[in-house]
N, C-alpha and C positions, 0 to 999 in steps of 0.2 A: 287728630285719624293720620294713620301713616299705611303705606299698601304695601303689600307679598306678591310677587306673582310667579306662579308654579303650576307647572304641567308633570300629571300622571296617568296617562292616558285617557279613554272618555272624560271629559267636562263636566258631564252632568253627575259621575260616583266623585268628584274632587268636591263642585260645589255642593251637594246635597248635606257633603260630611261641615263644611266652614260654616254654610250657613244654619248651623244648629251649636255654634259654638260661641260662647260669654264672650262677649268684646269684639265679636265681628257684625261691623254695620251693616254691611254686604259684602256674596260673593258673586261672581258676575259671570258668566262664562263670557269664552271669545278663541280671538287668535294671536300667533305673537309669532315671530323669529322670525322667518321666510319672505319672501321679496317682494310677492302680490301687495299692492292696498286695497284695503278694502274686502276682502276673499270672501268669497261666499262659501258656505258650510259644502255643497259640491265640490268647488274648488279644493278646499281643504282636504277634504276627505280622495280627493285625486290623486293628493303626494307630490302635485307638479308644483305647491308654489311655496314649501318648506318652512310654510308655519306647524306648528302643534297648538293644539287642542291645552289651553291653560285656563286658568279662574285668576281673576284679580280681586284679589281681597284686601278688604278699605275695612279695619280696627282699630282700634283705639289699644294705646300701650299701657296706657294705668289699668287697663282689665286684662290684657293677654298679649306675652312679647312675642317678641320675631319668633326668638327661641321655640318657644310651646307653639307654635304656626307651624317652625320646621318637624318638632319631637312627631307631631300628627300626621304630616306628609307622608315620613319612613314611614310612620304605623298602617297606612293607607293606601299606599300599594306596592308595589315590586320592585324598589331600582335598581334589580341586578338585569332585568332584562332587557334587550333593545329593540329602540321600537317598537316594543311589545305589552298593552297590558292583559293577563288570558287570551282569551280569543282575539281581540283588537291589534290589529299590525298593520304597522306603518310608521315612519317617520312623524305624522301627524301624533303620534301616542308617544312619544317619548319621554323620556320620563326629565324635567327641568327645571331648577332652580333661575329666575332671571334676581338679578337684584338691581337696588335704585342706588344704591350708593356704595362705599367702602364698607362702609360698617357691615350694611345688610352681606356684602360678601364677604367679611370675615366672620360672622356669622353662622354664616353657610356652610364655609369649610371649615368650621369646629364642628357643628352640628352633624356632618357628611361624616367628619372624622369618628365621630363617636358613634354614629347608625351603623359604620363598616366595623365595628368589634364585635356589633352584635349578628351581623349575616357569614354565611361561609364561602358567598359569591362574592366579586368586585362591584362594588357599583358605579353605575355606567349612566347616572345622572349628568346632563350636561349643567355648568353654570357658567351665566352669560352676562353681560350689563342687562338692563331691561331693553330691547327694543320697543317699538309703536307698539300698545295695543289693543285689539280692532274687536269691537264688542259684537258677541255673535245673532246671529238671529232671536227676535224676540220669543218663539217655540222653543228654545233651547233653554230659556232664562227659568229657573224654577223648576227644571222637570220630572226631578223626583216627584217634588210636591206634585205638580200637577196631574201625574203619571203613574201613582206607589204600585196600580195592580197590573201595568204595561210589561208584557214577559221581560224586556232588557233590566227593568226597575226592581221587578221580583227576582230576579234570578243574580244578578251582577250588584246593584246598587243596594240596596236593603244587608245583603251580608256584610257590605263595607261599614255602614253604618250601624249594625249590631255592633260588631266588634269596633270600632268608636265609642261607643255607648259603653262598651263593657271594659273599654282600657281609660276611656277620656271621660265617664261619668260626671266625675266633679267638676266639668269642664264646659257641661251644657247650658245650654240656653236654659231658664226655669220660666 
């Protein structure tokens, strides 16, 4: 198993998509990239910790490639908006790819250049070495699956999942 660490707005949205992806053992919501150790959701939401909401993806590279994980990443959020996704605003919602080694960094750079060709605005996604990952509180894990009719889930997350299913239906867990 290998790991990828990405952030693209609210972690509920990103985690909901990756947990449906064939080859992903687990997508875990959490925090990374800031200065505070073991931050709480409230602390991260304040914007004072420097952390981003991220998802740690544990995957089988024999089933799904890192490049495919990144292709989906570009498709499920807007990498051209700085510190924002939809109505979610703040540095905690920044677009970010944290890489674990030189190979992931190189693949992320190539993926970003490829994605840029289909976008009219510049990509503002942060690309940085993977910092320490802090798992989010239990009530954030599998949030969409546990609360599909909750307002935010219905209005924001469900359309992302629908888009994912339309564009990457062949990569969905059976």
